[in-house]
C-alpha positions as CSV (number, residue, x, y, z in Angstrom):
1,M,96.2,115.5,128.0
2,D,98.9,116.5,125.6
3,R,99.5,114.9,122.2
4,K,102.2,112.5,123.6
5,D,99.9,111.3,126.4
6,A,97.0,110.9,124.0
7,R,99.1,108.7,121.8
8,F,100.4,106.5,124.6
9,A,96.7,106.1,125.7
10,V,95.6,104.6,122.4
11,A,98.8,103.1,121.0
12,H,98.6,99.4,120.4
13,E,101.7,97.3,120.2
14,S,100.4,95.4,117.2
15,N,99.8,98.6,115.2
16,P,103.1,100.0,113.8
17,Y,101.5,103.3,112.7
18,E,100.4,104.1,116.3
19,A,103.8,103.1,117.6
20,M,105.5,105.4,115.1
21,M,103.2,108.3,116.0
22,V,104.2,108.0,119.7
23,Y,107.8,108.9,118.7
24,F,106.7,111.5,116.2
25,D,104.6,113.3,118.8
26,Q,107.4,113.3,121.4
27,A,109.8,114.7,118.9
28,A,107.3,117.3,117.7
29,E,106.9,118.5,121.3
30,M,110.6,118.7,121.8
31,L,110.9,120.9,118.7
32,D,107.8,122.9,119.7
33,L,106.5,122.2,116.2
34,E,103.8,124.7,115.1
35,S,100.3,123.2,114.6
36,G,100.2,123.9,110.9
37,L,103.4,121.9,110.1
38,Y,102.3,119.3,112.6
39,S,99.1,118.9,110.6
40,V,101.1,118.5,107.3
41,L,103.5,115.9,108.7
42,V,101.0,113.9,110.7
43,R,99.4,112.4,107.6
44,P,100.5,111.2,104.2
45,Q,100.1,113.4,101.2
46,R,98.4,110.7,99.2
47,E,96.9,107.2,99.7
48,L,96.0,105.1,96.6
49,T,94.0,102.0,96.4
50,V,93.8,100.0,93.1
51,Y,91.9,96.9,92.2
52,L,93.8,94.5,89.9
53,P,91.9,92.0,87.7
54,V,94.4,89.3,86.9
55,Q,94.0,86.2,84.7
56,R,95.0,83.2,86.8
57,A,96.9,80.3,85.4
58,T,93.8,78.1,85.9
59,G,91.8,80.4,83.5
60,G,89.7,82.3,86.0
61,I,90.0,86.0,86.8
62,Q,90.8,87.2,90.4
63,I,90.7,90.7,91.7
64,F,93.7,91.6,93.9
65,T,93.9,94.8,96.0
66,G,96.9,97.0,95.8
67,Y,97.9,100.1,97.7
68,R,100.5,102.9,97.6
69,V,101.0,105.4,100.4
70,Q,103.1,108.5,99.5
71,H,104.0,110.3,102.7
72,N,106.0,113.5,102.2
73,P,107.8,115.0,99.1
74,A,109.4,118.0,100.8
75,R,113.0,116.8,100.3
76,G,112.6,114.9,97.0
77,P,110.7,112.2,95.2
78,F,108.8,109.6,97.1
79,K,110.8,106.4,97.6
80,G,109.9,103.1,99.2
81,G,109.4,99.4,99.0
82,L,106.8,97.1,97.4
83,I,105.4,94.4,99.6
84,Y,103.5,91.3,98.5
85,A,101.8,89.7,101.5
86,P,98.5,88.2,102.4
87,D,98.1,90.2,105.6
88,L,99.1,93.6,104.3
89,T,97.3,96.6,106.0
90,M,97.1,100.3,105.3
91,D,98.3,101.2,108.7
92,E,101.4,99.1,108.1
93,L,102.0,101.0,104.9
94,R,101.4,104.4,106.5
95,A,104.0,103.6,109.2
96,H,106.6,102.3,106.7
97,A,106.1,105.3,104.4
98,A,106.6,107.7,107.3
99,W,109.7,105.8,108.5
100,M,111.1,106.1,105.0
101,T,110.6,109.9,105.1
102,Y,112.4,110.2,108.4
103,K,115.1,107.6,107.5
104,S,115.9,109.5,104.4
105,A,116.2,112.7,106.4
106,V,118.4,111.1,109.0
107,V,121.0,110.0,106.4
108,N,120.4,113.2,104.5
109,I,119.4,111.7,101.1
110,P,116.9,113.6,98.9
111,F,113.8,111.4,99.2
112,G,110.4,111.4,100.8
113,G,108.9,108.2,102.1
114,A,106.5,105.9,100.3
115,K,105.4,102.3,100.7
116,G,103.1,100.1,98.7
117,G,102.0,96.5,98.1
118,V,99.5,94.0,96.9
119,I,97.4,91.7,99.2
120,C,98.5,88.3,97.9
121,D,100.5,85.2,98.9
122,P,103.5,85.1,96.5
123,E,104.3,81.6,97.6
124,A,100.9,80.4,96.2
125,L,101.2,82.2,92.8
126,S,103.1,81.1,89.7
127,Q,105.8,83.3,88.2
128,L,103.4,84.2,85.4
129,E,100.7,85.3,87.9
130,L,103.2,87.4,89.8
131,E,104.3,89.1,86.6
132,R,100.7,89.8,85.7
133,I,100.0,91.3,89.1
134,T,103.1,93.4,89.0
135,R,102.5,94.8,85.5
136,R,98.9,95.6,86.2
137,Y,99.8,97.3,89.5
138,T,102.5,99.3,87.8
139,S,100.1,100.4,85.0
140,E,97.4,101.5,87.5
141,L,99.9,103.8,89.2
142,L,101.6,105.2,86.1
143,G,100.5,108.8,86.7
144,Y,102.0,108.7,90.2
145,I,105.4,107.0,89.8
146,G,108.6,107.7,88.0
147,P,112.3,108.7,88.7
148,E,111.2,112.2,89.8
149,R,107.9,111.2,91.4
150,D,108.0,107.8,93.2
151,V,110.7,105.2,93.0
152,F,110.0,101.5,94.0
153,A,112.3,99.1,95.8
154,P,112.0,95.4,96.6
155,D,110.6,94.5,100.0
156,M,108.9,91.5,101.7
157,G,107.7,89.1,99.0
158,T,109.3,90.9,96.1
159,N,112.8,90.9,94.6
160,E,114.9,92.1,91.7
161,R,112.8,90.1,89.2
162,V,109.7,92.0,90.3
163,M,111.6,95.3,90.0
164,S,112.6,94.3,86.5
165,W,108.9,93.8,85.6
166,V,108.0,97.2,87.1
167,M,110.9,98.9,85.2
168,D,109.9,97.2,81.9
169,T,106.2,98.1,82.3
170,Y,106.9,101.7,83.0
171,S,109.5,101.9,80.2
172,M,107.0,100.5,77.7
173,H,104.5,103.2,78.6
174,V,106.9,106.1,78.4
175,R,108.5,104.8,75.2
176,H,112.1,104.7,76.5
177,T,114.1,102.6,78.9
178,E,113.9,104.2,82.3
179,T,116.0,102.4,84.8
180,A,115.7,104.9,87.6
181,V,112.0,104.2,88.3
182,V,113.1,101.3,90.6
183,T,116.1,100.3,92.7
184,G,117.2,96.8,93.6
185,K,117.4,95.7,90.0
186,P,119.8,93.2,88.5
187,R,123.1,94.9,87.7
188,S,122.6,94.1,84.0
189,L,119.6,96.5,84.1
190,G,121.2,99.3,86.0
191,G,121.4,97.9,89.5
192,S,124.2,98.8,91.8
193,F,127.0,96.9,93.4
194,G,126.4,96.6,97.2
195,R,122.7,96.9,97.1
196,A,121.9,93.5,98.5
197,E,124.6,94.0,101.3
198,G,123.6,97.6,102.0
199,T,121.5,97.2,105.1
200,G,123.8,94.6,106.6
201,R,126.9,96.7,105.9
202,G,125.1,99.8,107.3
203,L,124.4,97.9,110.5
204,L,128.1,97.1,110.8
205,Y,129.1,100.8,110.6
206,I,126.4,101.9,113.1
207,T,127.4,99.1,115.5
208,N,131.0,100.1,115.2
209,R,130.1,103.7,116.0
210,T,127.9,102.8,118.9
211,I,130.5,100.5,120.5
212,K,133.2,103.2,120.1
213,R,130.9,105.8,121.7
214,L,130.5,103.4,124.7
215,G,134.3,103.1,125.0
216,K,134.6,99.6,123.7
217,S,136.1,97.8,120.7
218,P,134.5,95.2,118.4
219,E,136.8,92.3,119.4
220,G,134.9,89.8,121.5
221,Q,131.7,91.6,121.7
222,K,128.9,89.0,121.8
223,V,126.1,89.5,119.2
224,I,122.7,87.9,118.8
225,I,121.0,88.4,115.5
226,Q,117.3,87.7,115.1
227,G,116.7,86.9,111.4
228,A,118.8,85.2,108.8
229,G,117.4,86.8,105.6
230,V,119.3,89.3,103.5
231,V,119.6,91.8,106.3
232,G,120.4,89.4,109.2
233,S,122.8,87.1,107.3
234,G,124.6,90.1,105.7
235,A,125.0,91.8,109.1
236,A,126.2,88.5,110.7
237,L,128.9,88.0,108.0
238,A,130.0,91.6,108.1
239,L,130.2,91.8,111.9
240,Q,132.0,88.5,112.3
241,A,134.6,89.6,109.7
242,S,135.1,92.8,111.8
243,G,135.9,90.9,115.1
244,Y,132.5,90.5,116.7
245,K,131.5,87.1,118.1
246,I,128.2,86.0,116.7
247,I,126.6,83.7,119.4
248,G,123.1,83.5,118.1
249,I,121.2,83.7,114.8
250,S,117.7,82.6,113.9
251,N,115.1,82.2,111.2
252,S,111.4,81.5,111.4
253,A,112.0,77.8,112.2
254,G,114.1,78.5,115.3
255,S,117.5,79.7,116.5
256,L,121.1,78.6,116.6
257,F,123.0,79.5,119.8
258,N,126.5,79.0,120.9
259,E,128.0,81.2,123.6
260,K,131.5,80.3,122.3
261,G,130.7,81.7,118.9
262,I,129.2,80.5,115.6
263,N,130.9,80.0,112.2
264,V,128.4,82.1,110.4
265,S,129.3,81.0,106.8
266,S,129.0,77.3,107.8
267,A,125.7,77.9,109.7
268,L,124.2,79.8,106.7
269,K,125.2,77.0,104.3
270,H,123.5,74.5,106.6
271,L,120.4,76.7,106.6
272,A,120.4,77.0,102.8
273,E,120.6,73.2,102.5
274,K,118.2,72.2,105.3
275,G,115.9,75.2,105.7
276,T,116.6,75.3,109.4
277,F,119.5,75.7,111.8
278,N,118.4,72.5,113.6
279,G,121.0,69.8,113.3
280,F,124.0,72.1,112.9
281,S,126.7,70.7,115.0
282,E,128.3,73.9,116.4
283,G,125.6,75.0,118.7
284,N,122.2,74.4,120.4
285,F,118.9,74.7,118.7
286,L,116.6,77.1,120.7
287,S,113.2,78.6,120.1
288,N,113.2,82.2,118.9
289,V,111.6,83.3,122.2
290,E,114.5,81.7,124.2
291,M,117.2,83.2,122.0
292,L,116.1,86.8,122.4
293,T,116.6,86.6,126.2
294,Q,120.1,85.1,126.2
295,P,122.9,87.2,127.6
296,C,124.8,89.2,125.0
297,D,126.4,92.6,124.4
298,V,124.6,93.5,121.2
299,L,121.1,92.3,120.1
300,I,120.1,93.0,116.4
301,P,116.4,92.3,115.7
302,A,116.3,91.9,111.9
303,S,113.1,90.0,111.1
304,T,109.7,91.7,111.5
305,D,108.2,94.5,113.5
306,S,107.1,94.3,117.2
307,Q,109.5,91.5,118.1
308,I,110.6,93.3,121.2
309,N,107.5,94.2,123.2
310,S,106.1,94.7,126.7
311,G,105.9,90.9,127.1
312,N,109.7,90.3,126.8
313,A,111.4,93.7,127.4
314,E,112.0,92.9,131.0
315,K,113.7,89.6,130.1
316,L,116.3,90.9,127.7
317,Q,119.9,90.6,128.8
318,C,121.6,92.7,126.2
319,K,123.4,96.0,126.6
320,V,122.7,97.5,123.2
321,I,119.9,97.0,120.7
322,I,120.7,97.9,117.0
323,E,117.4,97.7,115.1
324,G,117.8,95.9,111.8
325,A,114.1,95.8,111.1
326,N,111.6,98.6,111.0
327,G,109.5,98.9,114.1
328,S,111.2,96.0,115.8
329,T,110.7,97.6,119.3
330,T,107.3,98.7,120.4
331,S,106.8,102.0,122.1
332,R,105.9,100.3,125.4
333,A,109.0,98.1,125.3
334,D,111.0,101.2,124.4
335,A,110.0,102.8,127.7
336,I,110.8,99.7,129.7
337,L,114.3,99.3,128.1
338,E,115.1,103.0,128.6
339,D,114.3,102.5,132.3
340,R,116.6,99.5,132.4
341,G,119.5,101.5,130.8
342,I,119.6,99.5,127.6
343,T,120.8,101.6,124.6
344,I,118.7,101.4,121.5
345,I,119.9,102.6,118.1
346,P,116.6,103.1,116.2
347,D,115.6,101.7,112.9
348,I,115.5,105.0,111.1
349,L,119.2,105.3,111.7
350,A,120.5,101.7,112.1
351,N,119.0,100.0,109.0
352,A,119.2,103.0,106.7
353,G,122.1,101.4,104.8
354,G,119.7,99.8,102.3
355,A,117.9,103.1,101.6
356,T,121.3,104.8,101.2
357,V,122.5,102.3,98.6
358,D,119.2,102.7,96.9
359,Y,119.9,106.4,96.6
360,F,123.3,105.5,95.1
361,E,121.7,103.3,92.5
362,W,119.2,106.0,91.6
363,V,122.0,108.5,91.2
364,Q,124.0,106.1,89.0
365,D,121.0,105.3,86.8
366,R,120.3,109.0,86.3
367,A,123.9,109.8,85.5
368,G,124.5,106.7,83.4
369,F,127.8,106.2,85.2
370,F,128.3,103.3,87.6
371,W,130.5,103.0,90.6
372,R,132.8,100.2,91.6
373,A,131.9,98.0,94.6
374,F,134.5,99.6,96.9
375,E,133.3,103.0,96.0
376,V,129.7,102.1,97.0
377,D,130.9,100.7,100.3
378,Q,133.2,103.7,101.0
379,E,130.3,106.1,100.4
380,L,127.9,104.0,102.5
381,K,130.3,104.1,105.4
382,N,130.7,107.9,105.0
383,Y,126.9,108.5,105.0
384,M,126.2,106.2,107.9
385,E,128.9,107.6,110.1
386,K,127.8,111.2,109.4
387,A,124.2,110.2,110.2
388,F,125.2,108.6,113.5
389,D,127.3,111.6,114.5
390,A,124.4,114.0,113.6
391,V,121.9,111.9,115.7
392,M,124.3,111.9,118.6
393,S,124.7,115.6,118.5
394,Y,120.9,116.0,118.8
395,C,120.9,113.5,121.6
396,D,123.5,115.5,123.5
397,H,121.8,118.9,122.8
398,Y,118.3,117.7,123.8
399,K,119.5,115.2,126.4
400,V,117.3,112.4,124.9
401,T,117.7,108.8,123.8
402,P,119.1,107.9,120.3
403,R,115.6,107.2,119.1
404,M,114.4,110.6,120.1
405,G,117.5,112.2,118.7
406,A,116.9,110.6,115.4
407,Y,113.3,111.6,115.2
408,I,114.1,115.2,116.3
409,L,116.8,115.4,113.6
410,A,114.6,114.0,110.9
411,I,111.6,116.2,111.7
412,D,113.8,119.2,112.0
413,R,115.3,118.7,108.6
414,V,111.9,118.1,106.9
415,T,110.3,121.1,108.5
416,K,113.3,123.3,107.6
417,D,112.8,122.4,104.0
418,Y,109.1,123.2,104.3
419,R,109.8,126.6,105.8
420,T,112.4,127.4,103.1
421,R,110.2,126.3,100.2
422,G,107.0,128.0,101.5
423,L,103.5,126.8,101.0
424,Y,102.0,126.7,97.5
425,A,98.4,127.9,97.6
């Protein structure tokens, strides 16, 4: 049994790390990756666990568990998000750290991947308690983070306020203001124009490139977007402004569907006011399960991982999937969809716009010179289109799917840097 078959035998759809390794092993075999480099890339460089005693607002002390996985530094500093969630697992962080390494390589920005987080429910904590957790977590990792070591970004359960606390804590310890230790900050503290919109705008540019490659134009293409958070709503607004017809959008409470098209701005305003799409006059309210299987040209899963799986892959009626969320399609579903002829543009290419604008913010902070909004968007478009074209060239050369093309490209770039640098011993 070869490495690929072994991974398929043990891969569980609910385990994002195992799913990621299915693709990694296939790409490694395509590249005939030598065993030594395989051993280096198959595991993170470092996994950290910290225990955080925090004074609760009620007066007691509670110990919170925090993690940071630093995957690979061959191409530059570690870079990745900070998650606050009650069900956080190390395998989830391992997968996301690896995805960040490969995502950075695909769009050719000089970062390695990382991911971290704290096991907690941010909705059940006061702002003061969240600040205490953040500052204690940052201080425990001081020897491992920094602009040239590991750069944080906001992720699930965190935001620009949390990034401000990280930046301030780090700055107090190094005795100077260091804005480049995090991205996703408020602009007043060195944040960048276009950061919040980066992933959604990137999805637009990748969708445009995909549609063009398929010989079509955006006008009238019917799009369903699963997720109405920062990524999903940003993508919906950008796509509609470019001529696509948004016929479905959802949040955790359910989905809005209208095959004639949705006024996205109005629907999002209703969602902000009511917390649900239910009751919006211009469409039908469906369950999220129902919406995923409605006919459309483009489906963009932009919520959480494993939403497209072996249980629903046979029922999808889309022509193209553009992955807005990491790990949104499981390896088993991927094989089913490939057999059905459905094109999938993978997460490590499709949703790399956020990571790319993070890079722009890091560059601006280090230079002390900030770009105008249109300059950020222009550079984002340039990076995303170049990445798409590079992935497609690997697809054509190796005669593989876009997902395999992206993984082969990413692993090829990382291993070339290892070979050039040599091994320190």
